Every structure is written in structure tokens, then in C-alpha cells.
N, C-alpha and C positions, 0 to 999 in steps of 0.2 A: 410703865407710862405709855398711853396710847399716842399714835403719831401726831394728832392734832395738839394735844397738851404738850408734847415734847417740842413741837415747832414753836408754840407760844412761849415756852420757857427759854428757847434759844433766842427769840426776838427780844425778850425781856433782858436777858444777859447782855446782849449787844447794846441795848439802850442804856443799861446801867454803866457799861464801860465807856460809852460815848459821853454820857453825862459827867463821869469822873474825869475824863480828859478835859472837857470844857471847864469844869470847876477848877481844876489845877491850873489851866491856862489863865483864867481870870484871876485866881488868887495870887499868881506871880506878880501882878501889877501892884499888889499891896504888901507883899512879903519883904522881909529884910534881905539885904545882900547876902548875909551868911546863910539864910534859909534857902535862897535861890541857888547858891553854890552847892549846898548839900543835896538839893533836889536834882541838880544837874548831874552830880556824881551818881545818884541813884539810877538815872536813865542810862548813863554810860555803863554802869555795872550790869544793868538789865540786859543790854545788848551783848556784853561780853559773856554773861552767863548763858544767854540763849544760844550763842554761837557754839559754845562748848557743849551745850545740851544736845544740839543737832549732831555734833560730831561724836560725842561719847555716849550720851544717854540714849540716843535713838539709833545711830548707825553703829555704835559699839566700838568706835575707833579711839582708843585712849590717847589723850594729848596732854603733855606736860610742858609744851612750848607755845601755848596759845598766845602769850603776850607778844610773841614774835610777829604774829599776824596783825595785832593791834599796833605794833610799832611801825609796820609798813604803811598802814593806813594813816596813822597820825603824822609821821614824818613826811609821807608822800603829799598829804594835803598842805602841810606847812611849807614845804619846799616849792610846791606849785604856786602858792600865793606869794612867797618871798622872791623866788628866782624867776618865775614866769609871769608874775603879776596877774594870775588868774583869780577871779572872784570865788568866794566860798561855794556858791552853787555849782561851779565847775570843778573846783579842786577836790571836793569830797567824792563825787562820782568817779573821778579819775583815780584817786588813791584807792578807792574801794575796788575798782577794776584791777589795779596793780596787785593788791592783796589777794584777790581771787585767783589771778593768774599764777602767783607764787604758790598758793595752796593747791591749785590744779597740778602744777609741775611737781610739787612735793609728793603728791599722791602716788605718782608712778613708783617712787622709791618705798614709801611706807606701806603701800599696798602689798608688798612682797613679804612683810613680816607681821607678827601678831603678838598680842599680850605684852609680856615683859620687853621684848625687843622693839615693839612698836612704841611703848612708853619711852624707852631709852633714845630711840631715833628722834622722836618729837622733842624730847628734852634737849638733845644735841642741837637741833634746829634752832630752838629758842636761845640757847647759849651762844651760838655762832652769831645770830642777829644782834644779840645784846653787845657782844664784843665789837662787831662792826660799827654799831652806833657809837660806842665809846671811843673807838680808835680812828674812825674816818672823820677827823675834825674838820677837814676842808669842806665837807658836805653837810655833816650833821652837827658840827660845832663841838663834837667830842664830849668830854665830861662837863664842859662849860655850858652845853646845851645851845639851843637856837634862841635868838632874841629877835626883836622887831617883828614878831608874828602879830598880825591884826587881832585885836582883842576886843571882846564885848565890854569888858570892864573899863577900858580906856576909850570906848566909843570909836575905835578905829576899824571895827569889823562891820561889813555891810553885806546885804543880800538883795539883789535886784534894785540897787540904788538906795535902799533903806538902811540907815544906820541901826545897828543892833545893840540895844542896851542889854544888860544882863537878863532882864525880864523877857525881852523879845527873843533873845538867844535861847532861853529856856523853852519858850513857846515853840520855837522852830524845832528844837531837839525833841520836844514832846510830840509834835506832829509826826516827825520822822520815826520816832520810836514806836508810836501807835501804828503807823503804816507797816513798819517792818514786822511787828508782832502779828498783825492781821494777815500779812502774806505768809508768815511762818505757820500760823494756825491753819490756813487753807492748804499749805503744802503738806503738813503732817497728816492731814485728813485725806490726802490724795493717794492714788496707787503708788506714787513715788515715795511718799512718806512711809507707807506700809512696807515698801521694799527695803527701806533702811532698817526697820525692825527685823525683817526676815534675814538680812545679812548679819545682823548682830546675833541672832539666835542660831542659825545654821547656814553657812555659806553653801554647803552641798545641797541642802533642801531649797535654798533660794535659786541656785542654778537650775535645779530640776523644774522650776516654774518659769524659766525664761528670764530670770533677773540676772543681769551681768554684774558679777561682783566687782570687777575692776572699775567699770564705768560708774557704778553706784558709789563706790568709795571716792572716786574723783569728784563726783557731784557733792558729796558731804564735805570734802576738804575745800571746795570752791565756795561753799556757802559760809563760810565763817567771818593863853597868856604866855607861859614859859614851857618849854618842852625839853626834857632831859632824859638820858638813858635809864635813870633809876625808876622811871615810870613803867618800864617794860622788862624788869628782871624776872627771875624765877618766882619770886614772891607773888608777883602779879598773876602769873599762870596758876599758882596754887590757890590764890584767892578766888579766881574765876571758877575753878573746879569745885572748891568747897561750897561756893554759893549755889551751884547747880545741884550738887549732891544733897545738901541739907534741904534745899527747897524741894527737890524731887526730880531726879533724872527721868527723862522719857516723857515728861509732861510739859505743857506750855506755861502753866501758871507757876509751877514749882520754882524755876529760876527767877521769876519775878519776886516771889516771896523771899527767896534766899538773898537776892540783891538788896532788898529793903532791909533785911536783918543785918547783913554784913556791911552796909553803908552807915547805918545809924549806930551799930554796936561799937565800932572803934571810937566814935565821937563820945560815947558815954563811958568808955573805959580808958580814957587818956592816962589815968594813973597807972594802968597796967600795960602801957604800950610795949614795954620790953618783953612782956609775956604774951604778946598778941597771938603768936602761933601756937603757944601752949594751949591757950583758950580755944583756938580753932581746932586743934587736935582733940581736945576733950569734947567739944561739940560734935565733931565727926564721929567719935567713938559712941557717944550717946545716941546719935542719929542711927548708926548701924544697928544698935541693940534695940532701941525703943521705937524708932521711926524708919523702918527699912524702905518705906515708900516716900520718905521725906515729909515736909510740912504739907505739901499738896495732898498726900495720901491721908493725912490726919484730918484736915479741915474740909476737903473738897471731894465730891463724888468722882468715881472713876471716869477718865476722859474717854471719848469715843473716837475711833480712828477711821471714820469714813465721813464723807461730806454730807452736810445737811442739805438735802436736795429732794425733789419729788421722785419717788420710786415709780418707775414705769416698766412696762414690758413684763417679763417673766415667762414668755412663751418658750417652749423647748427649742433649742438651737441644735440643728444637726451638725455633726462633725464634717469637716471638709472631705470630699470624696477623693480617693486616690486617682492618679492619672489613668486614663482609659487604656493606655498601651501596655499595661502590666498588671497581671492579677496578683503578683507577689509584691506585697507592700514592703516587706522586710526580707533582705537576703544577706546571709552570713556565709562567707566563702573562706574556708580554711583559716579561721581566726585562731591565733595563738598569743599567749602572754605569759611572762615568767616574772616571778618576784624573788630576788636574791638567788637566782639560778634554779628555782623550783618552778616547774611549769604548772600554772593554774588552769590553763586551757591549752590544748594541743591539737591544732588543726580541726576545730569544730566547724561544721558546715550545716546549715539548715535554712529554711525559708518559712515565712508566715504569709498566708493568703489574706488579702483584704477582707475584713468582716468576719474572720475566724477567731476562735478562742483556743489558744494553744496552751497546754499544760507543760510546764518545765519542771521535771522532778529528778530525784537522785539523792544519794546519801549526803550527809553533811560533808562539806569540803570537796564536793564534786565539781564546783565551778559555776553553780547557777547564778549566785549574786554577782560574781565576777563578770559573767557574760552580760548581765543587765547593766552593770557599770560601764562596760565597753560600748554597749548600744547607746547609752545615755551621754557618753562623752566624758565620763569621769576618769576613765583610763584610756590609754592609747594602745592598740594591739602592736605586738612586735612582729606579727606576720598576718597575712590575710587581709580581707577587706569587708566592710559593712556598708550595704546600700539601703537607703530608705527611699521608696518611691522612685527607684532607678538612679538616684544620685548618691555618691559616696558621702558618708557622714563620719567615718572613722578619722580621727584627727581634729574634728570640730570641737570647740568648747561646749561644755554641757548646756549653757544657756542658749546657744545657737541651735543645738539639737532640739531643745525644748520648744523653741520658737517655730520649728517645723511641724510641731504637733506631737512630739514624742514625750509623754508625761509618765511619771513614775510615782510609786509610793515606796516606803521603806519598811524594814523589818520591825522597827520601833517607830511609832508616829513622831514625825519631826514637825512640831507645831510651835507657834509662839504662845507660850503658856499664859501670858498676861492678856492675850487677845481673846475676844469672845469667839464663839463658833462662827458667827457671821463674818467677823473680821478675818479670821483664818481662811475661810472659804473664799472670800474676795481675792485673796492673794493668787488663787488659781487663774483669775482673769487677767493677770498682769501682762501677759504676752499679747492680749487682744486689745488693750488700750492703744489708741492712736494719738490722743492729745498729748502735748508736751508739758513739762513741769510748769512753765510760765502760765499756761492756760488754766491750770488748776489753781495756782497761786492767786491769780486775779479773778477766779471763778467765772471764766467765760462760758457763754451759754452752751457751746458744743461740748466742752469738758463736763459740765454739770449734767447735761443730758446723757452722756455716756456713762457717768457714774450712776445715774438713776436707773439706766437699763440693766447694768450689771448687778445692782442691788436687787432689782426685781428678779433677775435670773438666779442670783444666789439664794434668795428666799425660796424659789421653786425647787432648787436642788436640795436645799436643807430639808424641806418638807419631804422630798422624795426618799431621802435616806433616814427619815424618821426622827429628825432632831429639831423640828420646829419649836417644841416646847422649851428647848434650851438654847435657842439661837443667840440670846443675849447673855449667856453664861460664859465666864472665862473658862478656857478648856482645862485649866489645872484643877477645876472643881468637878470635872466629869469623870465617869468611869472609864476604864481602859477601852472597853468596847465602843463607847461613844467617841472617844478620841480617834479610834480607828476609822469610824464612819465619817468623822470630820475631815480626816486626811483624804478619804475616798471622795467625799463631796468636793473638796478642793480640786482634785484631779478631774472630776466630771465637769466642773465649771470651766476648766481650761479648753473645753471643746476638743478633746484629744482625737488624733487619728490613730495613734498607737498608744495603748496603756500598758505599762509594765508594773505588775503588782508582786511585791516580794513578801510572801507568806501573810496575806491579809487576814486569813482566818485564825492565825495563831493567837491563842489566849481568849477566844471568843466563846460565849455560851452558845447553846444550841439555838436559842431564839435569835441571838445576834448573827449567828452563821446563816440562818435562813434569811434574815434581812439583807445580809451581804450578798447572798446568792441572787436575790431578787434584783438588787441594784446592778449586779454584773450582767444578768440576763437583759435588763433594760438597756445597759450600755452597749451590749453586743447588738441588740435589735436596732439601735439608733445608727448602726453602721460602723462603730468603732472596732478596731482590731485589738485583741487583748492577749498578752502573754502573762501567764499566771504561774508563779512559783508557790507550791504548797506540798505538804506531806499528808494532808487529810484526803485519803483516797475516796471516801464516800462523798465528800464535798466536791471533788473534781469530777466524779462520774457524771453528775447531772449537768455539767457545764461545758466541758471541753469537747472540741471537735476531734482532736488528736493530741498525743503526748510525745515529748522528746525526753529521753532519759539520758542523763550525764553520769559518768563515773570516772573519777581520776582525770578530769579535764577533757574527756572524750565523749562524743555522742555514741551511745551503744544501741539505741533503739529509737525508731520513729514510726508511729502508726496509731491505730485505734487503741483505746485504753484496754478493752477486753482482751485483745490479742497479746498485750504486754505480759500477761501472766503465763503465757506459753513460751516466752523467750527465755532461754537458759541463762544468757548473760545478765538480763535484768533480774531474774530470780536470784541468781547467785550474788549479784552486787548489791541488791536493794531489798528484795522481798523475802529472801530466805536461802537456805543452802540447796534446795532442790525444788523442782517443779511440783512435786507432791506436797511439799510443805506450803507452797504458795496457793494451792487449790482452795483450801478453806477460806482464805481471804478473798479470792476471786468469787467463790460461791456466795459469800456474805454480801459482796457488793452487787452481784447480779440478782440477789433475792429481792 
């Protein structure tokens, strides 16, 4: 679809959604009380399913205690109206803030665990809140619940001095729900929404692009008549999760479809109320087998994870120049690290001049990838120091090192497989965005202009690496070589000062290797500094300014690549058992 037709389709979709909201609002004036109540439950379930979708489907943080957050908001609003006499327009934002603060605080604990342990911790959180609600009778009313809460049904609820009937209360909920979903839609299509997906796929890769894992998880946990504790037990958490999964985790429309289904389904299956969760389990099983992408994946086209904005720019951006007082951009002084008593690196010292391309070679297990991990901040050295542009970076978190301009690739491409090439490449620009999450959620002009500039620059880089024809193709459909080039394009878009490439030519065809060589030469010509790990000697010959050879965690050679073949230590450790045996390889390369 061309850009003009795509823009028209987006406008049409927005108008259809707006018309649907208006029609529902008007229809509420003529609907029965039971219908309005059911529609209200749909809206509540939509918001619950969306919140767990943000946390689990997008950020990848499993939650089995989601009803706990709902209970904080519900009881907080009710108590603010009963105890403090606050009107609904003030009590709801206040309780929402309280729930967000609790989620933010909880994130410090749950951010330290993953998978099964994360699920158990959130389950424990939900159970603790449930018991607090049941037992703290002086505040919450205990098992008897709270009474005397202003109610739309009894015409005792008002907003801005207007009495709210059930129909008007539904209209207010509909407006709030529409606003929240619009804000979530804009957020998901922003760099911060893409960061959530990156954290879910690979926290290590996310950190290498300047995405702080802890802060991103904290942001995910922050976004999430009669009142009794049974409204917020474990069953409620399970229901919200089931709605999001069957509707389609990771999409905006999926949880809406799931909430519609699971609000109306229990009403139609009253005779099977005792077997409700058996039915849910069967539906989940069928969904996993037949609809792995949920209802949204079955009925709707694939969503796009960048903002609908005017694409601008695209001009080549030069990487930041190193400070003028030092020609050595990277300095490694006596770095050592041990794992379980075994030294992976033992007093390695080397430096890399600004604008140079250094080859880092050696036999498997010599410590090459470990050294890269130390430079990037994934590991902390047990001895020595690492300086980047004159400042120590050893001990800094990986995302902080990346934000200085140190960008890396991996031995195997670490990409978001469901993302297109363009969406994956855009992740490289994460460290360069200056607008905050709120500005993207509300689509402020500055944020949209920034998104448009990076979209233009991403398209330029994608064309540079030869992937323009597959820019809108999910990477799981690409060849291995194109996935490699996608990861390299992501690194180029980051405007790196230092690029660390871990065997980028491994598994590539001859044509793909030539394309990779051209991109690396262009990267070097732009002023970036490159450290390249590879075993492909002929590939390295036309690229590197010099090489460093590691063996058993020690640097045994540094200098021109041609002279490396005359060094007895290198020949014995890496090239062969004697200088004579290494000569044919040298002549082949020199030819």
C-alpha cells in the first residue's frame, strides 16, 4: 500500500471508531438497564485486558495478580468519596495515581526475577491484597464490603454537579475508555512501546541499544454500587489474562475482542456457571493450537508499531566526533575477568584509535566475545579498567554505555521476530529520542516530528544495506543473511561512535559478505570506530587497519595483518603448528 492510500485508510479507521463511540453513547439513552449494565462491564473488562496486555503481551512481564491493582483503584476511589467526600472526577484520578505508585514500587522487586518466579511473585502480591481487603474491616468493610458508595443506579453519583443516571455513567465510562485506548495506541506505536517489545524479546539486546531494562519494566508496571473483596480474587486476575490472550496479546484490538467475548459468554452460559473455568481452559487450549495470534490475528491485519506521521529527513547523519584531546577512543588497561575460578581474560591491554577498524581474532574460547561484553557493560571486570573517550565505563550498566555511543551486534541476530525490518531498525534510534512518553501518547508536534525524522533516516539506512524491498516484511520471514543485515542497519541508525561486531560474516554467502563489507567501509568512512570479531581472514584483509590476536585470555599480538603470519605465537596458537604451514594461507590472502 502506498503512503497516500495508507494515510487515507488510517483516517477512515479513526472515523469509524469515532462513529461507533458516538452511536453507543446515543444508544445508551434508549437501552434497558440490564443492557447498560452489561455494556459497562464490557468497558471495565476492556481496560483490565488492555492493562495486562501492556504488562504481559508487550513488555513480557507475566502477571497473575492483576486484580490487586484493580482493587487498589476501586477501593481507593470509593474511600475517597466516602471518607474524604471527594467527587468522582477527583477520586478516580487519585486512586489511579495510588495504583500506579504501588505498581512502580512493586516493579523494583519483580524486576529482579523472571518467568516462573515472576508469575509466583505477582500471584503472591494479588493474594496479599485480597487478604488485606478481607481482613481490614475498619477500612474496607471486610467480607461485608463497603456500602453507601455513591451510585449511578440510585442517582446518588454526580460529576461536575450533574447527577449521573446509569446511561450517563456509561457515556462517561465510554469517553474515558476511548481516551485511554487512544493514548495506549499512540504509546505502543512510539519508541517507548517498541522498547517494551525489545525487553520482552531480549533484555541483553535491548540494553545494547540504550534501553534501560529496569526503568522500562517500572514504566510497564506503572501503566496498569456495592464493593466487596470477591470482585478482586485470583479468578479476576485469570479472567483478565484469558481475555488478553484469546483476543491477541501484543495488539491493541485483541484485548477489546477478548473482553467482548468474555463479558457476553458468561451471560449466555449461566447454566454452566459451575464449569466456567473449564470452558475458559478449553478455549485457551483451542486458542493456543488454532489461533496462536488470537482473534485479532485471525480477523485483522498485522498492526504497525510506529506512529502514523509525515516521514521527513533521511539525510545521512554523521556520528559524534571524539573529544579532540585524545586520539585513542577506547583504552583497555590490564583487564581481567574470571568465571568460577577460570580466567577468561588475563591482563588484556589494548587501545583503538578513533576512526580505525580493528580486527579482533583468535581461536574459539580465547576471550574475544568476553572482551566485547566487558566493553559493553554486560560484565564487570575483576581487574583493570576500560576507558571510552577518556572516561571510565567499566562498571556502568550496558544501556548507559550504549547511550554514550557504544553499539554492538551479536553472534546470532537478536531481533524482534514479529517486527518488520523497519520496526527493528527503528529500535536503533532509541537512545537518540529526546521526547518523553507523554508527548508521544498525546501526539505532540515535537514528538511526531522526531518520529518522522527517524523514519526517514531508517529508510535511508535500510536502502543502504540493500533491504528496501523487504522493509515491511517481518524478520522471521527473511533469510539469515538479511536478518544479519537488519541487525547491522539497526546499529548504523544508532549513530554509533564505536561499533562492536561479533562475527557478522558468519553464515553469509559471498554476495552477502560483499554487501556487508561495503556497509562497514561506509561506516568507517563516516567517522565511526569499529572493532570486528571474525575468523574470515580474506574478509578481514580488505577492511582492518590492524589486528589484535587473543589466546587463552591474553593478547599475544597486535599489528598489521600481514605481519601476523610471521609471528610464531600467532601461528602456533591460531594459524598452524609452524610458520611454514602458515605461509600458504598468507600467500593466498596476499594474492
